Steps between C-alpha positions, in 0.01 A plus 500: 500500500158534662417135432829388655418693817151354501625142453760520779261669743228242433755217528633638828150532643417146390817358657437680829140378516582139404829449687546784750522360853352820641166392350510144640261579789235651272555318169206269419600133486171324419234525237511706183686789667762256625549372146523858371772593750714196406504576128721776362316484169154538657594761757718669237186582304334672794824673596511646149142622528579658839817667372299632204252647747783667687652642182292814539698585815849469352703651220697179434244389245167618367235297325176618350190440710279253315351154542761308299827626655455338846437163334794527260739625768379224732583246231841659445568492873383140531726376223808694602455422870482130420798507263715700742404279796604195295832659404606646836496358852652582837840370389499684166435365153325162503679250278338162461716242334314206355662160516595353167321166464734380224784275617 
């Protein structure tokens, strides 16, 4: 259950940082930081690392303090943030129908 909490918190943070209009005035738009803030996979990694760092202040989840866990949880957050952002949009579940080329 702890990993589910972690995944949804990291995904929520990623979505807010990438798409939240409240951050439009301060969100970088150019350079490497601009690229980072347009990519849910890239920013998802750093969101996961940040959420891991905050895990010591919550009882929702606990992870051992070591060098490997921030990297692994960042990877988990990156992958799940990307997958969830590809599955869900503002109008709900994204369904992309491909045209059948056969006549």
